[in-house]
Structures are given as structure tokens and as C-alpha cells.
C-alpha positions in Angstrom: 21.2 -8.3 -15.9 21.5 -7.3 -12.3 20.7 -9.7 -9.1 17.4 -8.0 -8.5 16.2 -8.6 -12.0 17.5 -12.5 -12.0 15.9 -12.5 -8.6 12.2 -11.5 -10.2 12.6 -13.7 -13.0 13.3 -17.0 -11.1 10.4 -15.7 -8.9 8.0 -15.4 -11.5 9.2 -18.5 -13.4 8.4 -20.2 -9.8 4.7 -18.7 -9.3 3.7 -19.3 -13.0 4.9 -22.9 -13.1 6.6 -23.2 -16.7 6.1 -19.6 -18.0 9.2 -17.8 -17.7 9.8 -13.8 -17.4 10.3 -11.7 -20.3 11.4 -8.1 -20.7 9.8 -5.8 -22.8 11.3 -2.1 -23.0 8.7 0.8 -23.6 8.9 3.4 -26.0 8.9 6.0 -23.5 12.0 4.2 -21.9 10.1 2.2 -19.1 10.7 -1.3 -18.5 8.3 -4.3 -17.9 9.5 -7.8 -16.7 7.1 -10.7 -16.4 4.7 -12.7 -18.4 4.5 -11.5 -22.1 1.9 -12.9 -24.9 2.3 -11.9 -28.3 4.6 -9.2 -27.6 2.2 -7.7 -24.7 2.4 -7.7 -21.1 -0.1 -10.3 -20.0 0.2 -12.1 -16.5 2.2 -11.3 -13.5 5.0 -8.9 -13.9 6.8 -5.2 -12.5 6.8 -2.1 -14.8 9.0 0.5 -13.8 8.2 3.8 -15.7 10.7 6.6 -16.5 9.2 8.8 -13.4 10.0 6.0 -11.2 6.6 4.8 -10.5 6.4 1.0 -10.2 3.5 -1.3 -11.2 3.5 -4.7 -9.6 0.8 -7.2 -10.3 -1.5 -8.6 -12.8 -1.3 -7.3 -16.5 -3.7 -8.2 -19.4 -2.9 -7.3 -22.9 -0.2 -4.3 -22.0 -2.8 -2.5 -19.4 -2.2 -2.9 -15.7 -5.1 -4.4 -14.1 -4.4 -5.1 -10.4 -1.8 -5.2 -7.8 0.3 -2.2 -6.3 1.5 1.2 -7.5 4.7 2.4 -6.0 5.2 6.1 -6.4 7.4 8.4 -4.4 7.0 7.2 -0.9 3.4 6.0 -1.7 2.3 2.2 -2.0 -1.4 2.1 -3.0 -3.5 -1.2 -3.8 -4.6 -0.8 -7.6 -7.6 -2.4 -9.3 -8.8 -1.5 -12.9 -12.4 -2.0 -11.6 -12.1 0.3 -9.0 -10.6 3.3 -10.9 -12.4 6.4 -11.4 -13.4 5.5 -15.0 -14.7 2.3 -14.3 -16.6 3.2 -11.3 -18.2 5.9 -13.3 -19.7 3.6 -16.2 -20.4 0.9 -13.8 -22.9 3.0 -12.0 -26.1 1.2 -11.5 -28.8 2.1 -13.8 -32.3 2.9 -12.6 -35.1 2.0 -14.3 -38.2 4.4 -15.1 -41.2 3.2 -13.3 
């Protein structure tokens, strides 16, 4: 474990009160450090993907839900409720009159 991982672990434990950070290694070589429930990323954490993309924020049942995504030199706010697929399915329905 390097200093960065230990620092993140301590910060995550402090933010969550009694919850400690755990590490998951993905099949594609990615790595998640954060809260884990039943073997899945669930709560606050950081995932580093093999291409260098870093997802930092809230996860629910192994899915990134909200936070920031860093890819290359870009840092982009992310929310699952604002993703293109969620926006299309959440389009308002107009009743026939």
C-alpha cells in the first residue's frame, strides 16, 4: 500500500464514521478503493480504470452514481441522473387531449 492509498483509506474512514475503506480489483485491471457492501462498490470511493480515468464520488451496487470523472486533463462533474440515457428515458410525457 502506498502513501496515497493509505491517506485515502484514512479519509474515507473518517468521512463514513465507522466504515473502513476496502479495495476491489476489477477483472479489467481497474481498482476501486472505498466503501464496499456485499463485495460491490457501495458508498463513497475512488475507481481508477486501466485507461487512467479516475471516478471519485458515490457508487451504488458497483455503478458510479455521482461525483467527478477525471480523464486526461479534464475533470468533469458527473451525475447518473444527468447522463444521456437517463435524460432520454426521463423525458416528460405529454398526455393526449
